[in-house]
N, C-alpha and C positions, 0 to 999 in steps of 0.2 A: 554748925551753921556755915553755909556757903553764900557769898555775895558776888554778884557780877554787876558791872556798870556798863550801860549802853545808852545810845541815843537812837530813838526809833521815830521815824517820820510818819506822818499821817498816811502817805501813799505806799509805804513800804510793806512788803510781805515778810513774814518772819516765822521761825519755829523755835519753840522752847521744849527741850527734851530732858528727861531724867529717868533713872531706874528706881522703882519703889523697893526699898530694902526691908522696911518693917510695915506692919499693918496697924499702927496706933492711930486712933481717932485724933483729928485736929488739922490745923493748917500745915500744908506741905511746902508750897511755894507761893510767894507773892511777887507781883511786879508793881512797883511804885514809881510814878512819875511826879517829880516836884512835890514830894510828900503826900501825894494822893494815891490811895489804893485803887488800882485800875483792874488788875487781874489777880484772882486768888484761886488756888487749887487746894482742896482739902479732902480728907478721908473721913467717912462716917459709915460705920457698920458694913465695911467691905465695899463701899461705893466711893468712887472718885467723883467729886463734885467740883464744878468749875463755875465761876461767876466772872463775867467780863463787863466792865462799865465803859460806856462810850460817851463821847462828848455831845452826842445827839439825843440820848435817851436818859430819863431819870432812873429807871429801874434796870438792873443788870440783865444781860443775856446769860441764861443758865443751862448747863448740861450736866449729865450724870451717867456713869456707866459702872458696872461691877469690875473690880480689879483683883489681882492676886499678887502675893509677895513675889518679887523678882520681875514683875512686868516692866517692859520698856514703854514709857509714856511720852507722847509728843502732843503738844498743843500747837496747831499750825494755823496761822492767820493768812488768808489768801485774798483779803480785801473784800470780796463779795461773799465769802464763805469762811467759816471757822471749822476746822476738823479736830476732833479729839481722837488720836490714834493710840491703839494698844498694839505694839509691834508694827506690823505692816497692814493692819486692818483699821479702817475707819469705824470706830465703835460708836461715835456720836458726831453730830454736826448741827450747825445752825447758821443763820445768815444775818450778819450785823447791819446796823444803820449807824454810820459814823465810825470814828476810829477810837481806839483806847489810848493812843499816844499822839502828841503833837510836836515832837522833836525836842522835848525838854530832857533833863537828866533823869534817866531811868535806872532804878536799882532793882535787881533780881535777888530775892532773899529766899534761900532754901533751908529748911529746918533739918534737924537730925533725922535719920531714917531715909533720906533721899540722897542718892549718889549719882555720879556721872552727869551732873547738871551741865547743860550746854545751851548756847543760844546761837542761832544762825540768822543773819540779817536778811536772808531771802529764802523763799520756800516755793515748792511746786506741788500741785495736786497729784495724788496717786492716779495712775492710769488704770482704768477699769478694763480688764480683758474680757473678751466674749467667753461665755460658758454655756453649757447645755444642761437641761433638766427635763424631767418628765412629770406626769400627773399635774396638769395645769389647772384642772378644776379645783376651785377654792385656794388657788396658789396665792402666796404673798411672799415677797423677798425675805422678810424676817417676821415671823409671827408676832403680831402686836407691837412691833418695833418700827419696821419699815413697811408701809402699807400701800395697797393699790387704791387710788382714788378714781376720779372720773376717767372712763375708758374711751378711747378713740380708735376703734378698729378700722383697718384699711387693708384691702386685698389687691394684689397685682401679680400677674405672671405665676400663678399657682402658689403664692406665698400669702399667708394670713399674718398681717402685722398688727400687733396690739401695742399701740401707744397709750400710755396712761399717766396720770398725775402721780408722781412719786410723793408720798406723804410720810413725814418723819414723826410728827407728834400730834396726829389727829387735828390738823389745821391750826395748831398753836405755835408753830415755828415763827420766827421773826416777829415776836411780840403779837401774835395772833393774825398776821397777814397770810400765813400759810406757807410761803416760800416753796410752792410747788414747782415742779419741773417735768418736762416730757421725758419719761422713761420708755423703754422699747424692748419687747420680746417678739419673736416670730416663729412660725411653724409652717411646714408643708403638709402635714398629715394629722395635726392635733394630737400627736403622740410624743414626738420629740420637739423640744423648743430650744431656741437660742436666745440667750440674754445679751443684748447689745449695750454699748455705752449710751449715756444720756443723749437724747436727740436734741432737746432744747433746754439747756441749763440756765440758771440765773448767773449772769456775768456782770451785772451792775447793781450797786447798792440801792438804786432807786426802783429796782424791780422788786415789788413786794411779793409778787407771785406770778408765775406763768400760768395763766388760766387755760381752761379747756379750749380745744379748737378742733381742727379737722385737717386731714391730709388729702391732697389732690395731686394727681399726675397730669401735667400739662406742659406744653412747649418743650418737651424732651427732658423734663426734670420733675422732681417731686417738691411740692410746696407744703410746709407745715404752717398753717395759719393759727394764730393765738392772740390773746389779749394779755396785757400787762396790768395787774393791779398795782397802782402806784404806792410807794412807801409813804408819800406825803399826803395821800388822800385826794389828789387832783384827778382829773378825768383819765380813765383808763386808755392806754394806747393800744391800738390794733396794729399788728405787724405780721411778718412771716419769715420763715427760714427756708433755705433751698438745699437740695441734695441731688447728686447724680445717681446714687445707689440706694436711696431710701434708708440709709443707715447713718451716714455722716452728714449732718446738716450744718449750715452756716447761716447765722442771722443776717438778714438784709440790712438791719439797723435803719430801716425806713419805718416811720410811724405816722398814724393819723388817729384822730378821735372823732367820735360821733358829734353831731351838732344838733341844736334844737330842731324839732321838739323832743328829742331823745335825751334821757338822763345819761350823763357821761361817766360818773364815778363807778357805777356798778356794771357798766357795759362789759360783756364777756362772751365766751363760747362761740366764736365765729364759725359758722358752718358754711363752706363754700362748695358750690356745684356749678356745672355748666349745663345750659339748656340746649334744646335741639337746634337752635339758631346760632350756637357758639358763644352766646353771652354768658359771662360768669355772674353768679349771684352769691351774695353773702347775707346770712341771717345772723343777727346778733341779739343776745339776751339783754334787755334793758326795760325801761318804763317810759311812758309819755309824761312829760312834765306839764303839759297843758291840759291834762285830763285828771279829774279829782281821784285821789286814792279812795279805796284800797285796790281797785280792780283795773289799774292802768298798766300792769305788766304786759310786755309785748315782745315780739321778735322784729327788730328793725330790719329793713330791707335795703340792700345796696347792690349796685350792679357795676360791672367793669368789662372792658374789652381786652385789657392787657394784664389783669391781676395786680396792677400797681396803683392805678388811679380809679377811685371809687366815687360813685354818685348816689346820694341818699334818695329814698322814695318813702311813700307811706308805709306803715307797718305791714309786714307779711301776714301777721295774725295777732289779734288781741283776744286771748282765750277767755278772759273774764274771771280769772281766779285772783285770790288775794295775795299772790306773790308773783315773781317773774318766771316765765317759762325758760327753763335751763336746758343746756346740752342738747340742742336740737339736732335732728337727723332728717335728711331728705333723700328720697330715692324713688326710682321708677322700677316696678316689678310686674312683669306680665301684663302690661297695659294699665296698671293702676299706679297712681302717684301717692306717696306716703309722706306724712310729716309727723315726726315723733318729737315730743318735748316733755320735760319733767317739771311738775309742780309739786311742792311739798316733798321733793326728793324722789317721787315715784313717777314712772313714765306713763304717758298717755299718747294716743295717736289719733290722727285724722287721715282720711283717704278720699281720693277723687279720681275721676276719669280724665281730668284736665290738669295740666302741670301746676297751675296756680289757683286751683279751686274752681267753684265753691267746694269747701271741705265738708265731708260727711263726718259727723260725730257718731261712732258706733254705740250700740246699747251698753256694751261693757268697754269703756275707753281705757281702763288700766291694762298695762302690758307687763305681766310678770310678777304681780304682787306688790305689796306696799313697802317691803324692806329690800326689794331688788332695786338698787339705786342707779339712776340716770343711765340706763343702757343706751348704747348706740350700736349700729349694725354695719356689716360689710358683706358684699356679695362674695360667695366662695363656692367653687366646685360647680356642679351641674345644677343650675337654677336653684341655688340655696342662698339663704342669708343667715349669718351667724351673728348673734348679739353678744356684747360683753358689757357687764355692769359690775357693781361691787356690793357685797353684803357688809354693812357696818358692824363694828365691834359691839356697840350697844345693843342689847337684846330688843329694845323697842324701836331701833333704827335711828335714834336721835344722836348720832355722832357721825363724824366724817371719816371715810376710808376704812378699808378692811381687806377682805378676800375677793379676788376676781371670781365671777360666776358667768359662765358661758351658757347661752341658750340658742336653740334653733327656732327661727320663725316659721310658722305654718300658715300658708296663705289659703284661705277658703275661696270657693267659687264666687261668692258675693263680694269679695275684696276684703273682708274682715280678716284679722290676724289672730292667731293663737301662738303659744310659745311652749317649747318642750325641751327635753334633754338633747344634747348633742351626742349621737350614738358613739362616736369615736372616743368620747371622754368617759363613757361608762365602764366601771371595772367589771371583772368577772363576778357572777353571783356568789354570795357567801354560803348558800345552801342549795342543794340540787333539786330536791323534790319533797313533797309532803302535802297534806290537806287536813283540814279540821272544820268542824261546824260549831257555831255558837248559837244557842237558842234559849231565851229566858223561859222560866216556868210559866209566867203569865205575860201576855203581850205588852203590857204597860211597863214591865220591869226592864232593868238593865242586866245584861249578862256579859261576862268576860272570861276568857280562857287563855292561859299562857300556852305557848307552843314550843319555842326553841330558844336556846341561848346563842347569841351572836357576838362576834368580836367588836371591839370599839370602832374600828373602821370597817364598814360592811355595806353591801348592796344586795337587795332582794327584789325580785319581780313577782307579783302575785296577781291571781285572778280572783275577784271577790264578787259574789252575787247575793243581793238581799232577797228575802222571801217576798217582799211586797214594796211598793213605792212609799209606804209609810214608815219604813224602817230607817233609823239612823244607825250607821255602822262604821267600822274602820279598824285601825290597828292600835295596839297599845305597846308602849316601850317603857320598860321598868328596870331601874337599877336598884341593887340592894342598898338600902339606907339612903337612897337618893330620891329625887322627885321623878314622877312618871309623866308621860305625855301620851296624848291620843292624836292619831291622824283621823279626823272626824269627817265623814261624808254625809251630807244631809240632803236627800233628794227633794224634799218639800221646799227648802229654801234655796235650792240650786247653789249650794255653798260647800266648800271644802277648806279645811284649815288644820293647823297644828296647835293644839291646846294643851295647857296643863290639865292633868287628870282631875285636880281639885279646883280648877278655875271655873270662870263663868262661861257657860256654853252659848250664851245668847249675845254677849258683847265681847268682841275680840279685842281686848286691850293691847295685845301684842302684835297686831297688824299682820298676822300671817294668813288670814282667811282670804279665799278667792271667791268673789261673787260670780254668778252667771255660768256655773259649771253644769253643763247639760248631760243627760244620760245617766245620772247617778242611780236612777231607779232600776236600771238594767245591769247586766254584767259589766264590770269595769276592770281594766288592767292598771295596776298601781305599781310604780317604781319608787322604792325608798332607798335613799343614800344617807348614810351616817358617817360624818367625818369630824373627828374631834368634838367640838361643841356645835356642829351644824347639822340640822335635820333638813332634808331636801326631798320633796315629793313631786312626782309627775303623774297625772291621771289621764289615761286614754291617749297618751302621746300628743296632748295639745293644751293641757293646763298644768302649770308648774308653779310651785310656791316653796318657800324655805324660811327658816328662822334660826336664830342662834339661841342656845340654851346655856346661860352662863354657869348655872349651878350643876351642870352635867359633869360627871367624872370622865375626862377625855381619854383616860387610859384604860378604863374598865369596860367590860362588855355589858350587854343588856339582854333582857328577856323580851322577846317579841311574841305578841299574842294578838287576839282579835276581840272585838266586842260588838254587841248589837243592842238596840233599844227599840221596843215596839214591834218585835218580831225577830226572826232568826236570820242568819247569814252564813254562807259557806265560803271557805278560804282554800285556795290551792296555789302552791308555789310553781312558778314557771321557770324553765331553764334560761 
């Protein structure tokens, strides 16, 4: 047993380090102030577990990570953040409220099996270096550990910047406040990407989370607007950070809150843009406190001439749903003005010939399917707009953060929008050519035929033609000993979706179905991407949907085939 004696003040940063010599379950190190257990590190079944009790919270902040014998471990307290490092890597982190210590007598007790115990009364964060990566579609920094949350794309000078909310524990960090921060990657060609340091991190304990916002270039610099969810539950603060290079941002430390009739605590997601007269506008997710629930969610509207002093106005829109319109996006494209916002997690849009409405609600208002979460867009290249959103980890979509998904917006002549794959992000086809026909013996029957075995990560483009408009048809995906899926196209219902083969074909409990898909009675071009447990489908270059399949074996291949019901269908692979 090793004992150290320290005095640790409330504002002090510190680091506790040791080497793990044995892998026996039990307590490894304790930090005790005035007889009170404040920090405990223990080992259980190959995982290092940490519990930190602060003077502001009743329940401890907890972290856990796998470890191995001989690992060098450091627990680093940085005031606004706690890092659990293995070697020179941050294996886990969380964000405290309050301090573990108040300057009393602190005893550090290390058990047998822990060696090289050391305490440093000050500590510094690890500096994150820039790095490059490829294959950005479905990217996440660490699969199921560090996730991509709300996306905030921004393009300037030939560079597409993806700012996103870095999520560590599916919104449960910092006692459920989220503790999100602006992370940042960028690309010039959608093939090679650069990962940059955090753009807007949490730097104060009172910041419960840095909420979604927007990036604007103005007055010779870049502004990152954001809202702060407060740790004490008071009204959210709106603020901004500035940068000269769109990479290194500095917080302005200037804040303001919404006023009546807007609800303050949940205010978030400031979207800032400049109109043709040079006036800046800000749209903020909130509710009207003077309007009865449940349909009082709105986008607050503020204006400014200098991006620092803001004046409130009547709501920009009150869409009439039973939750608040989140993560709004606003832009002008070829003479049409667009407003995108998300209710219940999935995006809807309105459009108009005038910058502030009246807004037209399209027949199919959903943009990109029900589990494509809160996408926002940026102009890029020659008259293009590229959207970025995320696919949640939960199969039904009811969780926060996951993998980034990019889509290209398709603008129709009447101003309506569709959404499709980004060509630069599509991999090479996994199979070169082939064709087959599926035809049941009787028209009312179902027929299915396997065609080819494909690898776990694959892409295939096909041309499919039904015999008549009454035929339901599509693709089958089947793994040995696993569950199968159908990509089902139904001309009568103008509907396409990804279904379990043994599931209910009339009620899509998994929220992958797309309504309003036209032209299914004719020849269609279908693109299918399979990546780990993600199935992604695009039809005729303008309707895209995807879903996650948790029971899918991510490392095994699958058999691709076709089916038809109510008649026959022909299938041909395209290069």
